[in-house]
C-alpha positions in Angstrom: 12.0 5.7 -8.3 10.1 8.1 -6.0 12.3 9.7 -3.4 11.7 11.5 -0.1 14.0 13.2 2.4 13.8 12.7 6.1 15.8 12.4 9.4 16.6 9.1 11.0 15.1 9.0 14.5 15.8 5.3 15.4 18.0 2.4 14.0 17.2 -1.2 14.8 19.2 -3.9 13.0 18.7 -3.5 9.2 15.8 -1.1 9.7 15.7 2.7 10.3 12.7 4.8 11.4 12.8 8.0 9.4 10.7 11.2 10.3 9.5 12.8 7.1 6.6 15.0 5.7 3.5 13.2 4.5 2.8 13.8 0.8 0.0 12.9 -1.6 2.1 10.0 -2.9 1.6 8.3 0.5 -2.0 7.2 -0.3 -1.0 4.8 -3.0 2.0 3.4 -1.4 2.2 -0.3 -0.7 4.3 0.3 2.4 1.9 2.7 4.0 1.1 0.2 6.7 4.7 0.6 7.9 4.2 4.4 8.3 3.1 6.0 11.5 1.5 9.5 11.4 2.5 11.7 14.3 -0.5 13.4 15.9 -2.6 13.2 12.7 -0.5 16.0 11.1 1.8 16.2 8.1 4.8 14.7 10.0 5.1 10.9 10.0 7.6 8.2 10.7 8.4 5.5 8.1 10.1 2.2 8.7 12.7 1.8 5.9 15.4 -0.7 5.0 18.6 1.0 6.1 20.6 0.1 2.9 22.9 3.2 3.3 23.9 2.4 6.9 22.5 5.7 8.3 22.7 6.6 12.0 20.3 8.5 14.3 20.1 12.2 13.4 21.3 11.7 9.8 19.4 13.5 7.0 18.7 10.8 4.4 17.1 10.2 1.0 14.6 7.3 0.9 13.6 5.6 -2.3 10.4 3.8 -3.3 10.3 1.6 -6.4 7.8 3.0 -8.9 6.8 -0.5 -10.2 5.9 -1.4 -6.7 3.7 1.7 -6.3 1.9 0.8 -9.6 1.3 -2.8 -8.5 0.0 -1.6 -5.1 -2.3 1.1 -6.7 -3.7 -1.6 -9.1 -4.4 -3.9 -6.1 -6.0 -1.2 -4.0 -8.1 0.6 -6.6 -8.7 -1.5 -9.7 -8.9 -5.0 -8.4 -12.0 -4.3 -6.2 -13.8 -2.8 -9.2 -13.0 -5.8 -11.3 -14.3 -8.1 -8.4 -17.5 -6.1 -8.3 -18.0 -6.2 -12.0 -17.3 -9.9 -12.2 -19.8 -10.5 -9.4 -22.5 -8.5 -11.2 -21.9 -10.4 -14.5 -22.0 -13.7 -12.6 -25.3 -12.7 -10.8 -26.8 -11.8 -14.2 -25.9 -15.2 -15.6 -27.0 -17.1 -12.5 -30.4 -15.2 -12.5 -31.3 -16.4 -16.0 -30.1 -19.9 -15.2 -32.1 -20.0 -11.9 -35.1 -18.0 -13.1 -34.7 -15.2 -10.6 -34.8 -11.4 -10.8 -31.6 -10.4 -12.6 -31.3 -7.0 -11.0 -31.5 -8.2 -7.5 -29.1 -11.2 -8.0 -26.6 -9.0 -9.9 -26.5 -6.5 -7.1 -26.1 -9.3 -4.5 -23.3 -11.0 -6.5 -21.6 -7.6 -7.2 -21.4 -6.9 -3.5 -20.2 -10.4 -2.8 -17.5 -10.0 -5.4 -16.5 -6.6 -3.9 -16.3 -8.2 -0.4 -14.3 -11.1 -1.6 -11.9 -8.8 -3.4 -11.4 -6.8 -0.2 -10.5 -9.9 1.7 -8.0 -10.8 -1.1 -6.5 -7.3 -1.2 -6.0 -7.3 2.6 -4.3 -10.7 2.5 -2.1 -9.9 -0.5 -1.3 -6.4 0.8 -0.1 -7.9 4.1 2.2 -10.3 2.2 3.5 -7.6 -0.1 4.2 -5.3 2.9 6.6 -7.9 4.3 8.6 -8.2 1.1 11.6 -6.0 0.9 10.9 -4.8 -2.7 7.7 -3.2 -1.4 9.3 -1.3 1.4 11.0 2.1 1.3 14.8 2.1 1.5 17.3 4.6 2.8 19.4 4.9 -0.3 21.8 7.8 0.7 22.9 9.8 3.6 22.6 13.5 2.7 24.0 15.0 5.9 25.6 13.3 8.9 24.4 14.1 12.4 
């Protein structure tokens, strides 16, 4: 489990908005759509499940499931490459079947596969972001306000 510290700035129902420092781990996070950078700097706010019952002003520890990060990283980085490669191979096969230039059809199909994989990643990513297991959680209050 990856953890980050932050300060709760807002509580709404079962969710807490936590101000924290942006790290390099943020880029591969499946919940990065629920994070809001403040002024484009290193500070950001993260919407997290308030499992520890934190209140505004509390310094908290947030946790991110490592398995979820790995799934999200695969979806974001590997799946589009696989889509592009599959499209290229399909273009190569279709070119020989249709008697067309294999190089041109491979490139066209590769970009078609890449585009389709982006549509799939966007759709799947949105669904994953709504699932609680792909969201950060406030797991412990470190210091009360």
